[in-house]
C-alpha positions as CSV (number, residue, x, y, z in Angstrom):
1,M,55.4,-39.3,-77.5
2,I,57.0,-35.8,-79.0
3,H,57.3,-36.5,-83.1
4,F,58.4,-33.8,-85.2
5,E,57.8,-33.5,-89.3
6,H,59.1,-31.2,-91.0
7,V,58.9,-28.2,-88.9
8,R,59.3,-24.7,-89.8
9,K,58.9,-21.7,-87.6
10,Q,59.8,-17.8,-89.4
11,Y,59.4,-14.9,-87.0
12,P,57.6,-11.5,-88.3
13,G,60.8,-10.3,-90.1
14,G,61.9,-13.2,-92.2
15,H,64.1,-14.7,-89.3
16,E,63.9,-18.7,-90.1
17,A,64.2,-20.0,-86.6
18,L,63.8,-23.7,-87.8
19,K,64.3,-25.2,-91.2
20,G,62.2,-28.2,-91.7
21,I,63.3,-30.1,-87.8
22,S,62.3,-33.8,-88.3
23,F,62.5,-36.3,-84.6
24,H,61.1,-38.3,-82.7
25,I,61.4,-39.0,-78.7
26,G,59.7,-41.6,-76.8
27,Q,57.6,-41.5,-74.2
28,G,60.1,-42.1,-70.7
29,E,63.0,-41.0,-72.8
30,M,65.4,-38.7,-71.6
31,C,67.5,-36.5,-74.6
32,F,69.6,-33.5,-74.9
33,L,69.2,-30.8,-77.5
34,T,72.5,-28.9,-78.0
35,G,73.5,-26.0,-80.3
36,R,75.2,-22.6,-80.1
37,S,73.4,-19.6,-79.1
38,G,70.5,-18.6,-82.1
39,A,70.5,-22.4,-83.2
40,G,67.2,-23.0,-82.3
41,K,66.8,-25.0,-79.2
42,S,65.0,-22.4,-77.3
43,T,62.3,-22.3,-80.0
44,L,61.9,-25.9,-80.6
45,L,60.6,-26.2,-76.7
46,K,58.7,-23.6,-76.9
47,L,56.9,-25.0,-79.6
48,I,56.6,-28.0,-77.8
49,A,55.1,-26.4,-74.3
50,F,52.7,-24.4,-76.9
51,L,54.1,-21.1,-76.3
52,E,54.8,-20.7,-80.0
53,R,53.2,-22.2,-83.2
54,P,55.1,-23.7,-86.1
55,T,55.0,-22.0,-89.1
56,G,54.6,-25.4,-91.1
57,G,55.3,-28.6,-90.7
58,S,53.5,-31.5,-87.8
59,I,54.0,-31.7,-84.6
60,V,52.5,-34.3,-82.7
61,I,52.6,-34.9,-79.2
62,N,51.4,-38.0,-77.5
63,N,49.2,-39.0,-80.5
64,V,47.6,-35.4,-80.5
65,N,48.8,-33.3,-83.4
66,L,48.8,-29.4,-82.1
67,A,47.2,-27.9,-85.2
68,G,44.1,-29.4,-84.3
69,L,44.3,-28.7,-80.2
70,R,41.2,-26.2,-79.5
71,K,41.5,-23.4,-77.3
72,R,39.8,-24.8,-74.3
73,A,42.0,-27.4,-74.3
74,I,45.3,-25.6,-74.6
75,A,45.4,-24.6,-70.6
76,E,45.1,-28.3,-70.3
77,Y,47.8,-29.4,-72.3
78,R,50.0,-27.0,-70.8
79,R,49.8,-28.8,-67.3
80,R,51.0,-31.5,-68.8
81,V,54.1,-29.7,-70.1
82,G,56.8,-28.7,-67.1
83,V,59.2,-26.0,-68.5
84,V,62.4,-25.1,-66.7
85,F,64.0,-21.7,-67.9
86,Q,67.9,-20.7,-67.1
87,S,66.5,-18.3,-65.1
88,P,63.9,-19.2,-62.6
89,M,62.0,-16.3,-62.9
90,L,60.9,-16.7,-59.0
91,L,58.4,-13.9,-57.0
92,F,60.4,-12.4,-54.6
93,D,57.6,-10.8,-52.6
94,R,56.2,-14.8,-52.0
95,T,57.4,-17.4,-50.4
96,V,59.2,-20.7,-52.2
97,F,56.1,-22.5,-51.2
98,D,53.7,-19.9,-53.1
99,N,55.7,-19.6,-55.7
100,V,55.6,-23.5,-56.3
101,A,51.5,-23.3,-55.7
102,L,51.1,-20.9,-58.3
103,P,50.4,-23.6,-61.2
104,L,47.9,-25.2,-58.9
105,L,46.0,-22.2,-58.0
106,I,45.7,-21.0,-61.6
107,A,44.2,-24.5,-62.3
108,G,41.8,-24.3,-59.2
109,Y,43.0,-27.1,-57.4
110,L,41.9,-26.9,-53.9
111,P,44.2,-25.9,-51.0
112,A,44.5,-29.4,-49.4
113,E,45.7,-30.6,-53.1
114,V,47.7,-27.6,-53.4
115,R,49.3,-27.9,-49.7
116,K,50.0,-31.8,-50.6
117,R,51.3,-31.6,-54.1
118,V,53.6,-28.6,-53.4
119,Q,54.9,-30.3,-50.2
120,A,55.6,-33.4,-52.7
121,A,57.2,-31.0,-55.6
122,L,59.3,-29.4,-53.0
123,D,60.5,-32.7,-51.0
124,Q,61.5,-34.3,-54.8
125,V,64.4,-31.5,-54.8
126,S,65.2,-31.4,-51.1
127,L,63.6,-28.3,-50.4
128,L,60.9,-29.0,-48.2
129,D,62.1,-27.4,-45.1
130,K,62.4,-23.8,-47.3
131,Q,59.1,-23.7,-48.1
132,H,58.2,-21.1,-45.7
133,S,61.4,-18.9,-46.9
134,N,61.3,-15.7,-49.5
135,P,63.2,-17.3,-52.3
136,I,65.6,-13.9,-52.3
137,S,67.6,-15.9,-49.4
138,L,68.5,-19.3,-51.2
139,S,71.5,-19.6,-53.4
140,G,71.4,-19.8,-57.1
141,G,71.1,-23.7,-57.6
142,E,68.4,-23.6,-54.3
143,Q,66.5,-21.2,-56.6
144,Q,67.1,-23.4,-59.5
145,R,65.3,-26.1,-57.9
146,V,62.0,-24.1,-56.5
147,G,62.1,-23.7,-60.5
148,I,61.9,-27.3,-61.4
149,A,59.4,-28.0,-58.1
150,R,57.2,-25.3,-59.9
151,A,57.3,-27.1,-63.8
152,V,56.7,-31.0,-61.8
153,V,54.1,-29.9,-59.1
154,T,51.3,-30.4,-61.9
155,R,52.9,-33.8,-62.4
156,P,53.7,-33.2,-66.0
157,A,54.4,-35.9,-68.6
158,I,57.0,-33.8,-70.1
159,L,59.6,-32.1,-68.7
160,L,61.2,-29.2,-70.7
161,A,64.1,-27.5,-69.8
162,D,66.0,-24.3,-71.4
163,E,70.1,-24.3,-70.4
164,P,68.9,-25.0,-66.7
165,T,72.2,-24.9,-65.9
166,G,73.0,-21.7,-67.5
167,N,74.1,-19.7,-64.5
168,L,75.3,-22.6,-61.9
169,D,79.1,-23.6,-61.0
170,P,79.8,-26.9,-62.4
171,K,79.4,-28.8,-59.2
172,L,76.0,-27.7,-59.2
173,S,74.9,-28.3,-62.8
174,E,76.0,-31.5,-62.2
175,E,73.6,-32.1,-59.4
176,I,70.6,-30.2,-61.5
177,L,71.1,-32.7,-64.2
178,Q,71.2,-35.8,-62.0
179,L,67.8,-34.3,-60.2
180,F,66.1,-34.5,-64.0
181,E,67.5,-37.8,-64.7
182,R,65.8,-38.8,-61.2
183,F,62.4,-37.7,-62.8
184,N,63.1,-39.1,-65.8
185,Q,63.4,-42.6,-63.9
186,I,60.0,-42.5,-63.1
187,G,58.7,-42.0,-66.2
188,V,59.2,-39.0,-67.2
189,T,59.8,-37.8,-70.6
190,V,62.6,-35.2,-70.6
191,L,64.3,-32.8,-73.0
192,I,67.3,-30.4,-71.9
193,A,68.7,-27.8,-74.2
194,T,72.0,-27.0,-73.6
195,H,75.5,-25.4,-74.9
196,D,77.5,-27.4,-72.4
197,V,78.6,-30.7,-74.3
198,E,81.1,-31.3,-71.6
199,L,78.9,-31.7,-68.7
200,I,76.4,-33.9,-70.6
201,K,78.8,-36.7,-71.7
202,Q,78.2,-38.8,-68.3
203,F,74.7,-39.2,-69.3
204,N,74.3,-42.4,-71.7
205,V,71.0,-40.7,-73.7
206,R,70.7,-39.4,-77.0
207,R,71.7,-36.1,-78.0
208,F,70.1,-34.1,-81.2
209,H,72.4,-31.0,-82.7
210,I,71.0,-28.2,-84.1
211,V,73.3,-25.8,-86.5
212,D,71.5,-22.6,-87.8
213,G,67.8,-24.2,-87.1
214,R,68.9,-27.5,-88.5
215,L,69.0,-30.8,-87.2
216,A,72.8,-31.3,-88.2
217,G,72.8,-34.7,-86.3
218,L,72.2,-37.2,-83.7
219,V,74.4,-38.4,-81.5
220,P,74.1,-42.2,-80.4
221,E,74.1,-43.1,-76.7
222,S,77.5,-45.3,-77.3
223,S,79.4,-42.1,-77.8
224,L,78.7,-40.4,-74.7
225,I,80.0,-43.1,-72.8
């Protein structure tokens, strides 16, 4: 599903964020990406989401080499990859429903399909009763769940999350990760970047560890039990 082969990313000015990263994540797998701030986690996720392009190496997603992705196919590809950020970046002049509907409206979905998908996504994150609310009235955990609903409303095959629990207390953080786990259980490939190693120990999945732009180690499932 996700295959990196000797992937490098160098920014203008010479900073090399990724230095020859290679790994493979299978379809329907859930994994964590750990490392300190600045290690390269966010850059790696942006490359998968095609928000940035690598300087070198090969990235193949679902048997498609991103280097050969034509311009007209980029928007369709991005709809197949849901992204959740540390800050949900919601629009406070719109309702919860409108925030979640935004990707569908951009993609040109008909109103009836938009309503069906948005309500289904909000129901999955237990916020259907908040669809007419303004996001500013919600708690931090609820706002993050709105962000997750927006990320999955296009029914992506891959769900990426960049420090999704960074602004939440331990209880809410655990609830958010369990929500990602439920999406994984229905077949979505999930990759979550986090620096909170203690929080993710309860999850029996692989963990890739990045140090200074390099894949420093793979923590097997057995060590996380």
